[in-house]
Every structure is written in structure tokens, then in C-alpha cells.
C-alpha positions in Angstrom: 133.6 91.4 101.6 135.9 89.2 99.7 133.8 87.8 96.7 136.9 85.8 95.3 136.6 83.7 98.5 132.8 83.3 98.7 130.5 80.5 97.3 127.3 82.1 96.1 124.0 80.6 95.2 121.0 82.3 93.5 117.6 80.8 93.5 115.6 81.1 90.5 118.9 81.6 88.9 117.6 81.2 85.3 115.2 84.0 85.5 115.8 87.7 84.1 117.5 88.7 87.5 119.4 85.6 87.9 121.1 85.8 84.5 122.1 89.3 84.7 123.4 88.6 88.3 125.3 85.8 86.9 126.9 87.8 84.1 128.1 90.7 86.4 129.3 88.5 89.4 131.4 86.3 87.1 132.9 89.1 85.1 133.6 91.7 87.7 133.7 89.7 91.1 134.9 86.3 90.4 133.4 84.2 93.1 135.0 81.0 94.1 131.8 79.3 93.2 128.4 80.5 91.8 125.6 78.1 91.8 122.4 78.4 89.8 119.4 76.6 91.5 116.2 76.4 89.4 113.6 73.9 88.5 113.7 74.0 84.8 116.4 71.9 83.4 115.8 73.4 79.8 116.4 76.8 80.9 119.6 75.8 82.4 120.6 74.1 79.3 119.9 77.2 77.3 121.9 79.3 79.7 125.0 77.1 79.0 124.4 77.3 75.3 124.3 81.1 75.5 127.7 81.3 77.0 127.0 80.8 80.8 129.7 78.1 81.2 132.2 79.6 83.4 134.6 77.2 85.3 133.2 78.5 88.8 129.7 78.1 87.5 127.4 75.1 88.8 123.9 74.3 87.9 121.6 72.6 90.5 118.0 71.4 89.7 115.7 72.1 92.5 112.7 73.9 93.7 112.5 76.2 96.7 109.2 74.4 97.8 111.7 71.3 98.6 113.5 72.1 101.8 115.5 68.9 101.7 116.9 69.9 98.2 117.9 73.2 99.5 119.7 71.7 102.3 121.7 69.7 99.8 122.4 72.8 97.6 123.4 75.0 100.5 126.2 72.9 101.7 129.4 75.2 102.0 127.4 78.2 100.5 128.3 81.6 102.0 125.8 83.8 100.3 122.3 83.1 99.1 120.3 85.4 96.9 116.5 84.4 96.8 115.0 85.4 93.5 112.7 82.5 93.0 109.1 83.5 92.9 105.8 83.3 91.1 105.3 86.7 90.1 102.8 87.2 87.3 99.9 89.0 89.2 97.1 87.2 87.0 98.6 83.6 87.4 98.9 84.2 91.3 95.4 85.5 91.5 94.1 82.3 89.7 96.5 79.9 91.6 96.7 81.3 94.9 97.8 78.2 96.7 100.6 77.8 94.3 101.6 81.5 95.0 101.7 80.8 98.6 103.7 77.6 98.2 106.6 79.2 96.2 106.5 82.7 97.6 105.8 82.2 101.3 106.8 78.4 102.0 109.6 78.8 99.8 111.0 81.7 101.7 110.6 79.9 105.0 112.3 76.8 103.3 115.2 79.1 102.3 115.4 80.4 105.9 115.5 76.9 107.5 117.9 75.5 105.1 120.3 78.6 105.4 120.3 78.4 109.2 120.8 74.6 109.3 123.8 74.7 106.6 125.5 77.9 108.2 125.1 80.3 105.3 126.5 83.7 106.2 124.2 86.1 104.2 120.7 85.8 102.6 119.2 88.5 100.6 115.7 88.2 99.2 114.2 90.1 96.3 111.0 91.9 96.9 108.8 94.3 95.1 107.1 97.6 95.2 103.8 95.4 95.2 104.7 94.3 98.8 103.9 97.8 100.0 100.2 98.1 101.0 99.5 95.0 98.7 96.4 95.1 96.6 96.9 91.7 95.1 98.0 88.2 96.1 101.3 88.5 94.6 102.2 91.6 96.7 100.7 90.0 99.6 102.9 86.9 99.4 106.0 89.0 98.9 105.1 91.1 101.9 105.0 88.0 104.2 108.1 86.8 102.7 109.7 90.1 103.6 108.6 89.8 107.1 109.8 86.3 107.3 113.4 87.4 106.2 113.5 90.1 108.5 112.4 88.1 111.5 114.7 85.2 110.7 117.4 87.2 112.1 115.7 86.4 115.5 114.9 82.9 114.5 118.6 82.3 113.8 119.5 81.9 117.4 123.2 82.5 118.4 124.3 81.7 114.7 126.3 84.4 112.7 123.8 84.5 109.8 122.3 87.7 108.4 118.9 88.0 106.4 117.9 91.2 104.5 115.5 91.9 101.7 115.7 94.4 98.7 112.6 96.1 97.5 112.5 97.7 94.2 110.2 98.6 91.1 109.4 97.4 87.7 112.3 96.0 85.8 112.7 97.5 82.3 112.4 94.5 79.7 111.9 91.7 82.1 109.5 89.0 81.4 105.8 90.3 82.0 106.7 94.0 81.8 105.1 96.4 79.5 108.1 96.9 77.2 108.1 93.7 75.4 104.5 94.1 75.1 104.6 97.5 73.5 107.4 96.3 71.3 105.0 93.4 69.9 101.8 95.8 69.8 103.5 98.4 67.8 103.8 96.1 64.9 99.9 96.0 64.7 100.0 99.9 64.8 97.9 100.0 68.2 99.2 99.8 71.8 96.9 99.2 74.8 97.0 101.3 77.9 95.2 100.4 81.1 94.9 103.9 82.5 96.6 107.1 81.1 97.3 108.2 84.7 99.4 105.2 85.6 102.9 105.8 87.0 105.5 103.1 87.8 109.1 103.1 89.4 111.5 102.1 86.8 114.9 100.1 86.9 117.1 98.4 84.5 118.3 94.7 85.1 122.0 96.0 85.4 121.0 98.6 88.0 118.9 96.2 90.0 121.7 93.6 90.1 124.4 96.1 91.1 122.1 97.4 93.8 121.7 93.9 95.2 125.4 93.2 95.3 126.1 96.5 97.0 123.3 95.6 99.7 125.1 92.2 100.3 128.2 94.0 101.1 126.8 96.4 103.5 124.0 94.5 105.3 123.9 94.1 108.9 120.9 91.8 109.0 117.2 92.9 109.2 117.3 95.8 106.7 114.7 96.3 103.8 116.7 98.1 101.1 115.1 100.5 98.6 117.0 102.2 95.8 116.3 105.6 94.8 114.6 105.2 91.4 113.1 107.4 88.8 109.3 107.1 87.7 107.5 107.1 84.5 104.1 107.8 83.3 102.7 105.0 81.2 101.7 107.4 78.4 105.2 108.9 78.3 106.5 105.2 77.8 104.0 104.6 74.9 104.9 107.9 73.2 108.6 107.0 73.5 108.2 103.6 72.2 105.3 103.9 69.7 104.9 107.4 68.8 102.9 106.8 65.6 100.6 104.1 67.1 96.9 104.4 68.0 96.3 104.1 71.8 93.4 101.9 73.3 92.3 102.4 77.0 91.4 99.2 78.3 91.0 99.8 82.0 93.0 98.6 85.1 93.2 94.9 85.4 92.1 93.2 88.8 94.9 93.5 91.4 96.7 96.5 89.8 97.5 99.7 91.2 97.0 103.1 89.5 100.5 104.2 91.3 103.1 102.0 93.2 104.5 102.8 96.5 107.9 101.6 97.9 107.8 103.1 101.3 104.5 103.9 102.9 104.0 106.7 105.5 103.9 104.2 108.4 107.3 102.6 107.3 108.8 105.8 106.7 108.9 106.5 110.6 111.4 103.6 110.8 113.5 104.4 107.5 116.6 106.3 107.1 118.1 107.8 104.0 121.4 107.5 102.4 122.7 109.2 99.2 121.4 106.4 96.9 119.0 104.5 98.8 116.5 104.1 101.7 116.8 101.5 104.4 113.9 100.4 106.4 115.2 99.4 109.8 113.8 96.6 111.9 112.2 97.5 115.4 113.4 94.3 117.1 115.5 94.2 120.1 118.5 92.2 118.3 119.0 95.4 116.0 122.2 97.4 116.9 121.3 100.9 117.6 124.5 102.1 116.3 123.8 100.7 112.6 123.4 103.6 110.0 123.9 106.1 112.9 125.1 108.6 110.1 122.0 108.1 107.9 119.3 110.7 107.9 115.8 110.3 109.1 112.8 111.0 106.9 110.4 114.0 107.5 106.9 113.3 109.1 104.5 112.2 106.6 107.1 111.0 103.9 106.1 108.3 101.5 107.8 107.1 98.4 105.2 106.9 95.6 105.8 106.6 91.9 103.3 109.5 91.2 104.8 111.9 93.8 108.4 111.0 93.0 110.3 114.2 92.0 112.6 112.0 89.7 110.9 111.6 86.4 112.5 110.2 83.2 112.5 112.2 79.9 111.7 110.5 76.6 115.2 110.2 75.7 116.1 108.8 79.1 113.4 106.3 78.6 114.8 105.2 75.3 118.1 104.9 76.6 116.9 102.7 79.5 115.1 100.5 77.1 118.2 100.1 74.8 120.3 99.1 77.7 
């Protein structure tokens, strides 16, 4: 793929992922044009003031709920990274219709606009919470995944490819536990929902580079999953706030004890590469020769944060947080 000849657009581009994606793509791949689409003009202004003012960079006010605006934004765009979402679990539980409007209807609008305007590649960001979802946020992201995969049939005869990327908790992103612990340790006490809790762990830099690599290799229809380390919440608390008191407050509504990136049922249609897993579509349009060199997974395999053999040490945790 020749990034220097490509026009790229990222929805939700002023968020944590979008900012890091913009930084890496401009510095290392020099796209012909990179467009930030978001609904908050203040965050776009703040990005400019913080140095995101490259000659190839454009800012576009718009909302994925507005398909007409997306059609205008997607003119002459080659690649769309769909990162816009409502992702705070409590907010989605309390505002379910809003979560559906953005996460599900927004994905449909991205699909329709991309097909209408001839975008070549569309990658949507998903989450481990979409696997056997317990909360509404995970349920909306699961539906969005299904829409993206099936869009490869919906496209008709057009040369357009849709895929999704599913990964775990991002270190230090808005809403993650890292900034919470950083604030709480000033008081001498950190709160833990359950001492047994585990999570998959990825840095923003790793997540962005993984997405870029998926764009380069995608055939259309895959759900890509990186191989990630896991953490235990008590290990994280010990690394970040070793001298603080710990208060156990109980699991919150819609929260899981452990996360799952690949369920046992999904594993039957999943293949393994050196650095990732790929869930393959089961539809007639899928090319049987795609990923023919990849390895099948053993019967009964599932990819969960508690059973993951790759666990981070205290020093590795601190290195990731510093990064």
C-alpha cells in the first residue's frame, strides 16, 4: 500500500486513538491528505494549538450520526478508520438510545457513505467488550462489527473492503484505570472493584501501529486481534501506588471479572499468525486462499485475560504506563 498517494480520514479523530494515529501516520507514512472528522470544534482547535497543524492535515466538523455530512467528508477519500464511538460503559447504560445512535447507526452511516463515495478500505475499531457482551457498550460494538463484516456483501460489485480490529484496554486512555489511580494515589488510597480482575493491556502506540498494519494486509471481512499481555488489577495497583491503602468497592454494573478477545465458538473460524489472530468470515464471498499459510487454533481454544500466558511484570507495567 502506498500511503503517500492515499487520502485518509479518521472518525472521532480528536480522541486518544485519533491523536496518536495522526501523529504516527504523518511522521512515518506522509499520506497525501489526512482528515480529522469529529463533532467538537474545541478539541480540533486544541489539536491545532498542540502542534497538529501539518500541511497535509484537514479538520472537518461532523458527526457519524449524519450520513449526509459523511458523504461530503468522504469525497476522494481512499481509507477510512472508524474510531468514533460512545464508549463509557456507565454513560451507555444510562443513555442506551444515544449509544445505539452513535455506535450502531453511526457504523451503518459510515458503510453507506463509503460505498456511495467509493472509499477503498474501511477499518472499524472494536473492543474486547464486544465478545460475549455483558453491557450495552459491548453489545453495540458487537453489532457494529457484524455490520462492518457483512458490508463486504452489501457493497455489491464495488472494489471496497471492510474489516474490524478488536483489542483490549488502552493504557492511559480517557476512562482507563491508569489516570484514576494517578489521581487517587495523591489521597493515599486507591479503589479496586475486585482483586481477581484481569484485563488485556495495550499502549496507544501499539494499538495505532497494529491498525495501520491491518489496513495494509486486509482482504475485507476479517476481525483482527493482536496478541496482547494481561494484567491483574492488584499488580497494577501495586506498581502504581505501592504505599497506598486499597479499598475494594465491588464490580460495577455491566463490568466483567475477566475479558475475552476470542470466544471458544469464534475460535473455530479463527487462524493464528505470529503476532495476531484473524477471525475469518464464513460468507460465500470470502476467498478460500486468503491466509492459507496461517495456523488453525486447537479445539476449545479461547483467548481470555485470566488464561493468557503472557503476563506483565511490575517493571513492564511501569514501562508501558510511562510510554
